[in-house]
N, CA and C atoms as a LAMMPS dump frame, in Angstrom:
ITEM: TIMESTEP
0
ITEM: NUMBER OF ATOMS
651
ITEM: BOX BOUNDS ff ff ff
-5.0000000000000000e+02 5.0000000000000000e+02
-5.0000000000000000e+02 5.0000000000000000e+02
-5.0000000000000000e+02 5.0000000000000000e+02
ITEM: ATOMS id mol type element x y z
1 1 1 N 203.012 382.102 120.943
2 1 2 C 202.724 381.008 120.022
3 1 3 C 203.629 379.815 120.36
4 2 1 N 203.004 378.63 120.598
5 2 2 C 203.774 377.451 120.983
6 2 3 C 204.45 376.833 119.77
7 3 1 N 205.694 376.404 120.009
8 3 2 C 206.448 375.744 118.947
9 3 3 C 206.666 374.273 119.297
10 4 1 N 206.59 373.391 118.337
11 4 2 C 206.83 371.96 118.542
12 4 3 C 207.971 371.482 117.67
13 5 1 N 208.317 370.202 117.822
14 5 2 C 209.369 369.63 116.998
15 5 3 C 208.848 369.408 115.581
16 6 1 N 209.703 369.717 114.643
17 6 2 C 209.354 369.388 113.261
18 6 3 C 209.696 367.924 113.024
19 7 1 N 209.165 367.341 111.974
20 7 2 C 209.444 365.942 111.658
21 7 3 C 210.944 365.729 111.442
22 8 1 N 211.572 366.712 110.803
23 8 2 C 213.011 366.605 110.543
24 8 3 C 213.798 366.573 111.843
25 9 1 N 213.425 367.455 112.792
26 9 2 C 214.119 367.491 114.078
27 9 3 C 213.907 366.187 114.847
28 10 1 N 212.683 365.664 114.757
29 10 2 C 212.386 364.412 115.45
30 10 3 C 213.202 363.253 114.885
31 11 1 N 213.319 363.217 113.562
32 11 2 C 214.091 362.152 112.921
33 11 3 C 215.566 362.251 113.279
34 12 1 N 216.061 363.489 113.346
35 12 2 C 217.469 363.693 113.724
36 12 3 C 217.708 363.228 115.157
37 13 1 N 216.766 363.561 116.056
38 13 2 C 216.885 363.154 117.458
39 13 3 C 216.877 361.633 117.596
40 14 1 N 215.948 360.988 116.873
41 14 2 C 215.87 359.528 116.923
42 14 3 C 217.139 358.891 116.365
43 15 1 N 217.69 359.534 115.335
44 15 2 C 218.931 359.029 114.76
45 15 3 C 220.084 359.09 115.736
46 16 1 N 220.163 360.206 116.473
47 16 2 C 221.23 360.37 117.467
48 16 3 C 221.081 359.336 118.586
49 17 1 N 219.824 359.152 119.05
50 17 2 C 219.564 358.17 120.105
51 17 3 C 219.935 356.76 119.633
52 18 1 N 219.587 356.436 118.381
53 18 2 C 219.916 355.126 117.826
54 18 3 C 221.41 354.913 117.719
55 19 1 N 222.134 355.972 117.32
56 19 2 C 223.594 355.889 117.201
57 19 3 C 224.241 355.651 118.557
58 20 1 N 223.761 356.379 119.569
59 20 2 C 224.305 356.198 120.914
60 20 3 C 224.013 354.797 121.447
61 21 1 N 222.822 354.289 121.142
62 21 2 C 222.465 352.943 121.594
63 21 3 C 223.361 351.897 120.941
64 22 1 N 223.626 352.088 119.638
65 22 2 C 224.479 351.147 118.916
66 22 3 C 225.909 351.165 119.451
67 23 1 N 226.363 352.354 119.879
68 23 2 C 227.728 352.482 120.395
69 23 3 C 227.877 351.882 121.793
70 24 1 N 226.835 351.991 122.605
71 24 2 C 226.939 351.54 123.996
72 24 3 C 226.492 350.097 124.197
73 25 1 N 225.704 349.569 123.261
74 25 2 C 225.175 348.211 123.423
75 25 3 C 226.265 347.156 123.597
76 26 1 N 227.33 347.142 122.77
77 26 2 C 228.378 346.121 122.951
78 26 3 C 229.028 346.173 124.325
79 27 1 N 229.257 347.406 124.811
80 27 2 C 229.887 347.54 126.125
81 27 3 C 228.976 347.007 127.217
82 28 1 N 227.679 347.283 127.091
83 28 2 C 226.719 346.802 128.076
84 28 3 C 226.645 345.277 128.042
85 29 1 N 226.635 344.714 126.819
86 29 2 C 226.57 343.261 126.679
87 29 3 C 227.799 342.587 127.275
88 30 1 N 228.964 343.203 127.092
89 30 2 C 230.202 342.625 127.611
90 30 3 C 230.267 342.654 129.128
91 31 1 N 229.464 343.551 129.734
92 31 2 C 229.436 343.649 131.182
93 31 3 C 228.551 342.57 131.799
94 32 1 N 227.711 341.938 130.987
95 32 2 C 226.826 340.895 131.487
96 32 3 C 227.626 339.629 131.788
97 33 1 N 227.254 338.896 132.836
98 33 2 C 228.024 337.691 133.204
99 33 3 C 227.894 336.577 132.18
100 34 1 N 228.964 335.843 131.983
101 34 2 C 228.986 334.686 131.11
102 34 3 C 228.538 333.48 131.943
103 35 1 N 227.277 333.094 131.8
104 35 2 C 226.71 332.035 132.628
105 35 3 C 227.423 330.699 132.405
106 36 1 N 227.805 330.433 131.156
107 36 2 C 228.497 329.175 130.869
108 36 3 C 229.818 329.11 131.622
109 37 1 N 230.561 330.21 131.607
110 37 2 C 231.853 330.228 132.281
111 37 3 C 231.682 330.101 133.793
112 38 1 N 230.655 330.762 134.334
113 38 2 C 230.402 330.677 135.77
114 38 3 C 230.118 329.233 136.174
115 39 1 N 229.278 328.539 135.397
116 39 2 C 228.955 327.141 135.689
117 39 3 C 230.19 326.26 135.523
118 40 1 N 231.001 326.574 134.505
119 40 2 C 232.219 325.793 134.264
120 40 3 C 233.168 325.918 135.457
121 41 1 N 233.398 327.141 135.913
122 41 2 C 234.315 327.358 137.023
123 41 3 C 233.78 326.72 138.305
124 42 1 N 232.463 326.715 138.461
125 42 2 C 231.861 326.069 139.632
126 42 3 C 232.169 324.579 139.618
127 43 1 N 232.029 323.955 138.434
128 43 2 C 232.312 322.521 138.311
129 43 3 C 233.793 322.243 138.547
130 44 1 N 234.656 323.054 137.939
131 44 2 C 236.103 322.873 138.087
132 44 3 C 236.515 322.971 139.556
133 45 1 N 236.041 324.007 140.232
134 45 2 C 236.399 324.2 141.638
135 45 3 C 235.845 323.084 142.512
136 46 1 N 234.65 322.589 142.172
137 46 2 C 234.058 321.502 142.95
138 46 3 C 234.928 320.252 142.87
139 47 1 N 235.436 319.958 141.667
140 47 2 C 236.301 318.782 141.498
141 47 3 C 237.603 318.963 142.27
142 48 1 N 238.23 320.129 142.106
143 48 2 C 239.525 320.381 142.739
144 48 3 C 239.433 320.324 144.26
145 49 1 N 238.435 321.007 144.831
146 49 2 C 238.281 321.046 146.291
147 49 3 C 237.933 319.667 146.833
148 50 1 N 237.033 318.971 146.147
149 50 2 C 236.608 317.649 146.61
150 50 3 C 237.749 316.646 146.536
151 51 1 N 238.56 316.709 145.482
152 51 2 C 239.719 315.812 145.38
153 51 3 C 240.666 316.015 146.556
154 52 1 N 240.87 317.268 146.928
155 52 2 C 241.753 317.566 148.054
156 52 3 C 241.176 316.986 149.349
157 53 1 N 239.861 317.129 149.52
158 53 2 C 239.219 316.578 150.716
159 53 3 C 239.31 315.054 150.736
160 54 1 N 239.126 314.451 149.571
161 54 2 C 239.18 312.988 149.467
162 54 3 C 240.561 312.464 149.863
163 55 1 N 241.603 313.054 149.294
164 55 2 C 242.957 312.557 149.515
165 55 3 C 243.47 312.835 150.931
166 56 1 N 242.819 313.745 151.634
167 56 2 C 243.223 314.054 153.004
168 56 3 C 242.323 313.388 154.035
169 57 1 N 241.461 312.502 153.56
170 57 2 C 240.556 311.798 154.461
171 57 3 C 240.911 310.307 154.431
172 58 1 N 241.482 309.812 155.522
173 58 2 C 241.92 308.42 155.552
174 58 3 C 240.753 307.441 155.533
175 59 1 N 239.527 307.929 155.779
176 59 2 C 238.358 307.063 155.673
177 59 3 C 237.999 306.805 154.209
178 60 1 N 238.539 307.621 153.307
179 60 2 C 238.214 307.493 151.885
180 60 3 C 239.347 306.839 151.108
181 61 1 N 240.559 307.374 151.284
182 61 2 C 241.735 306.832 150.589
183 61 3 C 242.893 306.751 151.571
184 62 1 N 243.604 305.675 151.527
185 62 2 C 244.785 305.549 152.371
186 62 3 C 245.846 304.783 151.605
187 63 1 N 247.071 305.09 151.93
188 63 2 C 248.2 304.5 151.211
189 63 3 C 248.706 303.26 151.932
190 64 1 N 248.953 302.21 151.18
191 64 2 C 249.526 300.996 151.773
192 64 3 C 250.938 300.798 151.232
193 65 1 N 251.715 300.013 151.952
194 65 2 C 253.099 299.775 151.521
195 65 3 C 253.347 298.277 151.385
196 66 1 N 254.353 297.953 150.606
197 66 2 C 254.746 296.555 150.463
198 66 3 C 255.194 296.013 151.823
199 67 1 N 254.738 294.831 152.162
200 67 2 C 255.125 294.242 153.444
201 67 3 C 255.523 292.784 153.263
202 68 1 N 256.31 292.334 154.2
203 68 2 C 256.666 290.909 154.277
204 68 3 C 256.389 290.513 155.71
205 69 1 N 255.236 289.894 155.894
206 69 2 C 254.781 289.675 157.253
207 69 3 C 254.264 290.993 157.796
208 70 1 N 254.865 291.433 158.892
209 70 2 C 254.464 292.715 159.485
210 70 3 C 255.514 293.794 159.259
211 71 1 N 256.518 293.492 158.431
212 71 2 C 257.608 294.431 158.2
213 71 3 C 257.463 295.079 156.821
214 72 1 N 257.442 296.413 156.78
215 72 2 C 257.332 297.101 155.497
216 72 3 C 258.668 297.061 154.771
217 73 1 N 258.616 296.964 153.485
218 73 2 C 259.825 296.914 152.675
219 73 3 C 260.104 298.28 152.064
220 74 1 N 261.03 299.005 152.62
221 74 2 C 261.479 300.311 152.123
222 74 3 C 260.379 301.372 152.122
223 75 1 N 259.228 301.027 152.679
224 75 2 C 258.143 302.007 152.73
225 75 3 C 257.589 302.354 151.365
226 76 1 N 257.851 301.526 150.368
227 76 2 C 257.366 301.833 149.03
228 76 3 C 255.864 301.576 148.94
229 77 1 N 255.096 302.494 148.373
230 77 2 C 253.647 302.327 148.313
231 77 3 C 253.214 301.343 147.23
232 78 1 N 252.113 300.661 147.491
233 78 2 C 251.529 299.786 146.487
234 78 3 C 250.55 300.551 145.604
235 79 1 N 250.255 301.787 146.003
236 79 2 C 249.328 302.618 145.236
237 79 3 C 249.679 304.084 145.46
238 80 1 N 249.207 304.944 144.569
239 80 2 C 249.508 306.368 144.671
240 80 3 C 248.205 307.17 144.618
241 81 1 N 247.921 307.928 145.677
242 81 2 C 246.756 308.821 145.69
243 81 3 C 245.446 308.114 145.388
244 82 1 N 244.793 308.536 144.315
245 82 2 C 243.494 307.98 143.936
246 82 3 C 243.605 306.548 143.417
247 83 1 N 244.839 306.072 143.264
248 83 2 C 245.04 304.697 142.851
249 83 3 C 244.861 303.72 144
250 84 1 N 244.72 304.217 145.212
251 84 2 C 244.535 303.367 146.394
252 84 3 C 243.052 303.016 146.522
253 85 1 N 242.642 301.952 145.857
254 85 2 C 241.214 301.637 145.773
255 85 3 C 240.765 300.556 146.769
256 86 1 N 241.592 300.272 147.762
257 86 2 C 241.181 299.276 148.741
258 86 3 C 239.913 299.731 149.465
259 87 1 N 239.12 298.745 149.871
260 87 2 C 237.9 299.058 150.6
261 87 3 C 238.246 299.612 151.975
262 88 1 N 237.615 300.705 152.337
263 88 2 C 237.853 301.301 153.655
264 88 3 C 236.805 300.796 154.642
265 89 1 N 237.081 300.997 155.92
266 89 2 C 236.151 300.592 156.968
267 89 3 C 235.698 301.832 157.732
268 90 1 N 234.388 302.031 157.8
269 90 2 C 233.848 303.218 158.441
270 90 3 C 232.542 302.866 159.137
271 91 1 N 232.144 303.713 160.069
272 91 2 C 230.854 303.533 160.739
273 91 3 C 229.699 304.015 159.864
274 92 1 N 230.036 304.654 158.76
275 92 2 C 229.023 305.166 157.837
276 92 3 C 228.732 304.09 156.786
277 93 1 N 227.543 303.484 156.796
278 93 2 C 227.233 302.42 155.831
279 93 3 C 227.265 302.895 154.383
280 94 1 N 226.852 304.156 154.156
281 94 2 C 226.892 304.687 152.79
282 94 3 C 228.324 304.816 152.3
283 95 1 N 229.219 305.216 153.198
284 95 2 C 230.628 305.34 152.829
285 95 3 C 231.222 303.972 152.524
286 96 1 N 230.874 302.986 153.324
287 96 2 C 231.368 301.635 153.075
288 96 3 C 230.883 301.108 151.735
289 97 1 N 229.646 301.454 151.39
290 97 2 C 229.116 301.022 150.104
291 97 3 C 229.85 301.725 148.961
292 98 1 N 230.17 303.009 149.166
293 98 2 C 230.852 303.777 148.121
294 98 3 C 232.246 303.24 147.855
295 99 1 N 232.882 302.702 148.871
296 99 2 C 234.26 302.216 148.721
297 99 3 C 234.332 300.704 148.57
298 100 1 N 233.167 300.063 148.424
299 100 2 C 233.128 298.607 148.409
300 100 3 C 233.837 297.994 147.207
301 101 1 N 233.808 298.685 146.076
302 101 2 C 234.431 298.142 144.864
303 101 3 C 235.917 298.471 144.837
304 102 1 N 236.747 297.435 144.895
305 102 2 C 238.186 297.661 144.872
306 102 3 C 238.664 297.744 143.423
307 103 1 N 238.103 298.692 142.698
308 103 2 C 238.489 298.908 141.301
309 103 3 C 238.352 300.387 140.968
310 104 1 N 238.514 300.734 139.722
311 104 2 C 238.552 302.141 139.329
312 104 3 C 237.219 302.861 139.481
313 105 1 N 236.094 302.145 139.634
314 105 2 C 234.803 302.821 139.8
315 105 3 C 234.676 303.482 141.166
316 106 1 N 235.585 303.152 142.073
317 106 2 C 235.532 303.732 143.417
318 106 3 C 235.599 305.252 143.368
319 107 1 N 236.439 305.805 142.521
320 107 2 C 236.597 307.259 142.474
321 107 3 C 235.282 307.946 142.116
322 108 1 N 234.576 307.434 141.094
323 108 2 C 233.31 308.032 140.699
324 108 3 C 232.278 307.969 141.806
325 109 1 N 232.237 306.845 142.511
326 109 2 C 231.283 306.695 143.604
327 109 3 C 231.613 307.622 144.776
328 110 1 N 232.907 307.727 145.073
329 110 2 C 233.325 308.61 146.162
330 110 3 C 233.003 310.068 145.815
331 111 1 N 233.224 310.455 144.55
332 111 2 C 232.922 311.818 144.126
333 111 3 C 231.424 312.093 144.294
334 112 1 N 230.595 311.161 143.872
335 112 2 C 229.15 311.31 144.03
336 112 3 C 228.778 311.404 145.509
337 113 1 N 229.395 310.55 146.335
338 113 2 C 229.138 310.545 147.774
339 113 3 C 229.469 311.906 148.389
340 114 1 N 230.625 312.446 148.019
341 114 2 C 231.042 313.745 148.539
342 114 3 C 230.125 314.867 148.072
343 115 1 N 229.531 314.715 146.885
344 115 2 C 228.608 315.725 146.359
345 115 3 C 227.204 315.576 146.939
346 116 1 N 227.004 314.568 147.77
347 116 2 C 225.705 314.378 148.394
348 116 3 C 224.697 313.636 147.543
349 117 1 N 225.175 312.897 146.534
350 117 2 C 224.282 312.124 145.665
351 117 3 C 224.066 310.738 146.265
352 118 1 N 222.808 310.323 146.495
353 118 2 C 222.559 308.961 147.001
354 118 3 C 223.13 307.928 146.037
355 119 1 N 223.783 306.913 146.565
356 119 2 C 224.424 305.923 145.706
357 119 3 C 223.419 305.154 144.856
358 120 1 N 222.155 305.114 145.307
359 120 2 C 221.114 304.483 144.496
360 120 3 C 220.864 305.258 143.205
361 121 1 N 221.281 306.535 143.203
362 121 2 C 221.081 307.38 142.026
363 121 3 C 222.317 307.422 141.127
364 122 1 N 223.323 306.624 141.452
365 122 2 C 224.545 306.564 140.645
366 122 3 C 224.485 305.341 139.739
367 123 1 N 224.581 305.572 138.438
368 123 2 C 224.604 304.465 137.481
369 123 3 C 226.052 304.061 137.231
370 124 1 N 226.383 302.81 137.511
371 124 2 C 227.757 302.327 137.354
372 124 3 C 227.803 301.221 136.317
373 125 1 N 228.645 301.411 135.318
374 125 2 C 228.873 300.395 134.291
375 125 3 C 230.374 300.236 134.117
376 126 1 N 230.913 299.136 134.637
377 126 2 C 232.358 298.942 134.56
378 126 3 C 233.099 300.028 135.317
379 127 1 N 233.944 300.779 134.62
380 127 2 C 234.714 301.842 135.262
381 127 3 C 234.072 303.216 135.076
382 128 1 N 232.804 303.243 134.694
383 128 2 C 232.108 304.506 134.445
384 128 3 C 230.971 304.711 135.444
385 129 1 N 230.897 305.928 136.005
386 129 2 C 229.817 306.297 136.925
387 129 3 C 229.115 307.542 136.392
388 130 1 N 227.787 307.534 136.432
389 130 2 C 226.997 308.672 135.956
390 130 3 C 226.008 309.074 137.044
391 131 1 N 225.923 310.378 137.313
392 131 2 C 224.957 310.864 138.29
393 131 3 C 224.58 312.311 137.974
394 132 1 N 223.519 312.781 138.583
395 132 2 C 223.016 314.137 138.356
396 132 3 C 222.977 314.887 139.68
397 133 1 N 223.499 316.116 139.686
398 133 2 C 223.481 316.936 140.893
399 133 3 C 222.162 317.691 141.017
400 134 1 N 221.965 318.319 142.166
401 134 2 C 220.726 319.045 142.418
402 134 3 C 220.538 320.221 141.472
403 135 1 N 221.643 320.771 140.942
404 135 2 C 221.523 321.892 140.014
405 135 3 C 221.156 321.443 138.602
406 136 1 N 220.996 320.138 138.409
407 136 2 C 220.595 319.611 137.107
408 136 3 C 221.744 319.169 136.223
409 137 1 N 222.968 319.488 136.592
410 137 2 C 224.12 319.096 135.776
411 137 3 C 224.342 317.587 135.852
412 138 1 N 224.723 317.002 134.725
413 138 2 C 224.982 315.564 134.67
414 138 3 C 226.484 315.308 134.604
415 139 1 N 226.954 314.383 135.416
416 139 2 C 228.372 314.072 135.522
417 139 3 C 228.628 312.637 135.088
418 140 1 N 229.659 312.472 134.279
419 140 2 C 230.064 311.141 133.821
420 140 3 C 231.554 310.974 134.093
421 141 1 N 231.891 310.059 134.995
422 141 2 C 233.286 309.852 135.392
423 141 3 C 233.769 308.496 134.884
424 142 1 N 234.823 308.521 134.097
425 142 2 C 235.443 307.291 133.614
426 142 3 C 236.861 307.234 134.162
427 143 1 N 237.128 306.25 135.013
428 143 2 C 238.437 306.149 135.662
429 143 3 C 239.17 304.891 135.208
430 144 1 N 240.478 305.001 135.109
431 144 2 C 241.29 303.877 134.652
432 144 3 C 242.484 303.673 135.576
433 145 1 N 242.666 302.441 135.991
434 145 2 C 243.803 302.075 136.838
435 145 3 C 244.903 301.454 135.997
436 146 1 N 246.134 301.772 136.334
437 146 2 C 247.26 301.101 135.696
438 146 3 C 248.417 301.029 136.688
439 147 1 N 249.37 300.186 136.401
440 147 2 C 250.517 300.02 137.289
441 147 3 C 251.729 300.718 136.689
442 148 1 N 252.358 301.547 137.493
443 148 2 C 253.538 302.289 137.052
444 148 3 C 254.558 302.278 138.18
445 149 1 N 255.76 301.823 137.888
446 149 2 C 256.809 301.689 138.916
447 149 3 C 256.313 300.845 140.093
448 150 1 N 255.626 299.75 139.761
449 150 2 C 255.136 298.791 140.75
450 150 3 C 254.047 299.333 141.668
451 151 1 N 253.495 300.482 141.342
452 151 2 C 252.421 301.045 142.156
453 151 3 C 251.217 301.363 141.273
454 152 1 N 250.017 301.16 141.812
455 152 2 C 248.807 301.47 141.074
456 152 3 C 248.558 302.98 141.055
457 153 1 N 248.243 303.515 139.877
458 153 2 C 247.869 304.923 139.755
459 153 3 C 246.553 305.001 138.989
460 154 1 N 245.848 306.1 139.15
461 154 2 C 244.551 306.263 138.506
462 154 3 C 244.514 307.558 137.711
463 155 1 N 243.914 307.494 136.541
464 155 2 C 243.635 308.682 135.743
465 155 3 C 242.153 308.663 135.395
466 156 1 N 241.507 309.817 135.516
467 156 2 C 240.067 309.876 135.272
468 156 3 C 239.722 310.969 134.269
469 157 1 N 238.69 310.701 133.5
470 157 2 C 238.112 311.697 132.594
471 157 3 C 236.705 312.013 133.089
472 158 1 N 236.403 313.288 133.214
473 158 2 C 235.088 313.711 133.696
474 158 3 C 234.411 314.567 132.635
475 159 1 N 233.219 314.172 132.245
476 159 2 C 232.407 314.963 131.319
477 159 3 C 231.252 315.559 132.119
478 160 1 N 231.125 316.879 132.086
479 160 2 C 230.046 317.553 132.805
480 160 3 C 229.131 318.238 131.802
481 161 1 N 227.875 317.837 131.806
482 161 2 C 226.848 318.508 131.004
483 161 3 C 226.236 319.564 131.916
484 162 1 N 226.651 320.81 131.759
485 162 2 C 226.287 321.869 132.686
486 162 3 C 224.79 322.095 132.79
487 163 1 N 224.063 321.922 131.69
488 163 2 C 222.619 322.174 131.681
489 163 3 C 221.799 320.904 131.802
490 164 1 N 222.435 319.775 131.901
491 164 2 C 221.705 318.512 131.97
492 164 3 C 221.429 317.954 130.593
493 165 1 N 221.248 316.641 130.526
494 165 2 C 221.125 315.974 129.234
495 165 3 C 219.859 316.35 128.465
496 166 1 N 218.834 316.842 129.16
497 166 2 C 217.565 317.127 128.491
498 166 3 C 217.387 318.602 128.145
499 167 1 N 218.435 319.394 128.318
500 167 2 C 218.326 320.82 128.037
501 167 3 C 219.339 321.232 126.978
502 168 1 N 218.959 322.206 126.158
503 168 2 C 219.891 322.772 125.193
504 168 3 C 220.299 321.787 124.12
505 169 1 N 221.341 322.129 123.408
506 169 2 C 221.807 321.338 122.284
507 169 3 C 222.707 320.185 122.725
508 170 1 N 223.265 320.299 123.934
509 170 2 C 224.16 319.265 124.455
510 170 3 C 225.314 318.963 123.509
511 171 1 N 226.209 319.917 123.355
512 171 2 C 227.351 319.706 122.473
513 171 3 C 228.64 320.169 123.154
514 172 1 N 229.768 319.65 122.644
515 172 2 C 231.076 319.967 123.208
516 172 3 C 231.647 321.235 122.576
517 173 1 N 232.466 321.941 123.345
518 173 2 C 233.106 323.147 122.813
519 173 3 C 234.113 322.798 121.725
520 174 1 N 234.597 321.558 121.718
521 174 2 C 235.584 321.151 120.719
522 174 3 C 234.947 320.916 119.35
523 175 1 N 233.617 320.878 119.286
524 175 2 C 232.923 320.679 118.015
525 175 3 C 232.78 321.999 117.265
526 176 1 N 233.183 322.023 116.009
527 176 2 C 233.126 323.258 115.213
528 176 3 C 231.691 323.715 114.961
529 177 1 N 230.74 322.8 115.038
530 177 2 C 229.338 323.145 114.783
531 177 3 C 228.606 323.574 116.044
532 178 1 N 229.296 323.541 117.174
533 178 2 C 228.662 323.886 118.454
534 178 3 C 228.853 325.374 118.741
535 179 1 N 227.771 326.129 118.669
536 179 2 C 227.843 327.576 118.877
537 179 3 C 227.739 327.964 120.351
538 180 1 N 226.998 327.171 121.115
539 180 2 C 226.851 327.465 122.536
540 180 3 C 227.021 326.17 123.321
541 181 1 N 228.258 325.783 123.588
542 181 2 C 228.524 324.495 124.248
543 181 3 C 228.034 324.447 125.688
544 182 1 N 227.616 323.27 126.105
545 182 2 C 227.242 323.073 127.504
546 182 3 C 227.856 321.802 128.085
547 183 1 N 228.684 321.094 127.29
548 183 2 C 229.38 319.906 127.773
549 183 3 C 230.887 320.154 127.739
550 184 1 N 231.529 319.857 128.847
551 184 2 C 232.965 320.109 128.962
552 184 3 C 233.668 318.892 129.555
553 185 1 N 234.957 318.763 129.213
554 185 2 C 235.745 317.624 129.669
555 185 3 C 236.857 318.088 130.611
556 186 1 N 237.064 317.297 131.661
557 186 2 C 238.146 317.541 132.618
558 186 3 C 238.997 316.276 132.726
559 187 1 N 240.263 316.467 133.075
560 187 2 C 241.162 315.351 133.355
561 187 3 C 241.6 315.424 134.811
562 188 1 N 241.69 314.271 135.452
563 188 2 C 242.139 314.191 136.843
564 188 3 C 243.252 313.156 136.921
565 189 1 N 244.387 313.526 137.533
566 189 2 C 245.46 312.544 137.687
567 189 3 C 245.374 311.883 139.053
568 190 1 N 246.256 310.944 139.308
569 190 2 C 246.171 310.146 140.524
570 190 3 C 246.406 310.956 141.79
571 191 1 N 246.978 312.16 141.647
572 191 2 C 247.195 313.036 142.804
573 191 3 C 246.069 314.052 142.968
574 192 1 N 245.018 313.929 142.149
575 192 2 C 243.848 314.794 142.29
576 192 3 C 243.915 316.093 141.514
577 193 1 N 245.006 316.315 140.778
578 193 2 C 245.134 317.556 140.002
579 193 3 C 244.113 317.558 138.86
580 194 1 N 243.457 318.701 138.641
581 194 2 C 242.413 318.822 137.624
582 194 3 C 242.889 319.746 136.512
583 195 1 N 242.584 319.394 135.275
584 195 2 C 242.926 320.251 134.135
585 195 3 C 241.811 320.181 133.103
586 196 1 N 241.742 321.216 132.261
587 196 2 C 240.749 321.253 131.195
588 196 3 C 241.151 320.29 130.085
589 197 1 N 240.155 319.724 129.419
590 197 2 C 240.442 318.796 128.329
591 197 3 C 239.723 319.223 127.055
592 198 1 N 239.507 320.534 126.921
593 198 2 C 238.924 321.074 125.697
594 198 3 C 239.358 322.535 125.56
595 199 1 N 239.391 323.073 124.342
596 199 2 C 239.93 324.419 124.089
597 199 3 C 239.239 325.535 124.869
598 200 1 N 237.907 325.535 124.886
599 200 2 C 237.194 326.617 125.568
600 200 3 C 237.426 326.552 127.068
601 201 1 N 237.476 325.334 127.605
602 201 2 C 237.759 325.187 129.024
603 201 3 C 239.128 325.748 129.384
604 202 1 N 240.11 325.517 128.528
605 202 2 C 241.454 326.054 128.754
606 202 3 C 241.426 327.578 128.76
607 203 1 N 240.635 328.176 127.863
608 203 2 C 240.503 329.639 127.826
609 203 3 C 239.872 330.146 129.112
610 204 1 N 238.853 329.451 129.593
611 204 2 C 238.197 329.85 130.833
612 204 3 C 239.187 329.867 131.991
613 205 1 N 240.015 328.828 132.08
614 205 2 C 240.949 328.722 133.202
615 205 3 C 242.072 329.749 133.123
616 206 1 N 242.456 330.153 131.908
617 206 2 C 243.518 331.144 131.751
618 206 3 C 243.09 332.501 132.289
619 207 1 N 241.788 332.789 132.223
620 207 2 C 241.28 334.075 132.686
621 207 3 C 240.106 333.81 133.626
622 208 1 N 240.378 333.023 134.654
623 208 2 C 239.312 332.529 135.529
624 208 3 C 238.572 333.639 136.279
625 209 1 N 239.241 334.755 136.582
626 209 2 C 238.616 335.812 137.359
627 209 3 C 237.643 336.665 136.553
628 210 1 N 237.75 336.594 135.227
629 210 2 C 236.89 337.407 134.371
630 210 3 C 235.722 336.566 133.884
631 211 1 N 234.506 336.913 134.325
632 211 2 C 233.316 336.143 133.952
633 211 3 C 232.373 336.958 133.081
634 212 1 N 232.893 338.012 132.415
635 212 2 C 232.049 338.814 131.544
636 212 3 C 231.763 338.053 130.26
637 213 1 N 230.706 338.455 129.564
638 213 2 C 230.227 337.693 128.419
639 213 3 C 231.097 337.808 127.178
640 214 1 N 232.142 338.664 127.207
641 214 2 C 232.987 338.764 126.018
642 214 3 C 233.817 337.522 125.797
643 215 1 N 233.826 336.577 126.78
644 215 2 C 234.545 335.321 126.602
645 215 3 C 233.686 334.282 125.901
646 216 1 N 232.373 334.511 125.88
647 216 2 C 231.47 333.489 125.355
648 216 3 C 231.329 333.59 123.869
649 217 1 N 231.347 332.434 123.193
650 217 2 C 231.229 332.419 121.742
651 217 3 C 229.772 332.481 121.34
């Protein structure tokens, strides 16, 4: 005589399966990659690496010194790092166009140039440059020049909309009402050093190697 499961046994089995699923689900979810953090770290690394390339390329930035005639005076620089906004001379017409403005907008244009963005696609208003990368992320660079110890220095603020302006809620992590931020702020000093300019970004950088979803709010 064949025996089957009783309703009670079936309910008990389903209950056990449900309990195990509830216990393992959080662990499985935490193992999933945090896409926001991955995109954030990609943007951060892109800025850091590109700044290093820029400052080590004399076709992009070069340091000048105070002179009297053809004699330098103590070798003191008239500018520091990204503060050296003089127009460069190159055989590349696009590069010459990117460096044509001897003001703080040069940094934004050079960054776009290094990222492979056509300069026709860069919107420039005063010291602000806006462009979109192939991955859809929108970048807004605001750079400011000032004189310190008789030398020009530059400080820049970069806002990156990781998903692009037309996707998602488009909110900052610093906003208390933003549950899933996609806009982040970075700071760049005249020597090219990059740092986070919002709380969640700082958390990402503190544990940069861990991209699991338990970091995401």
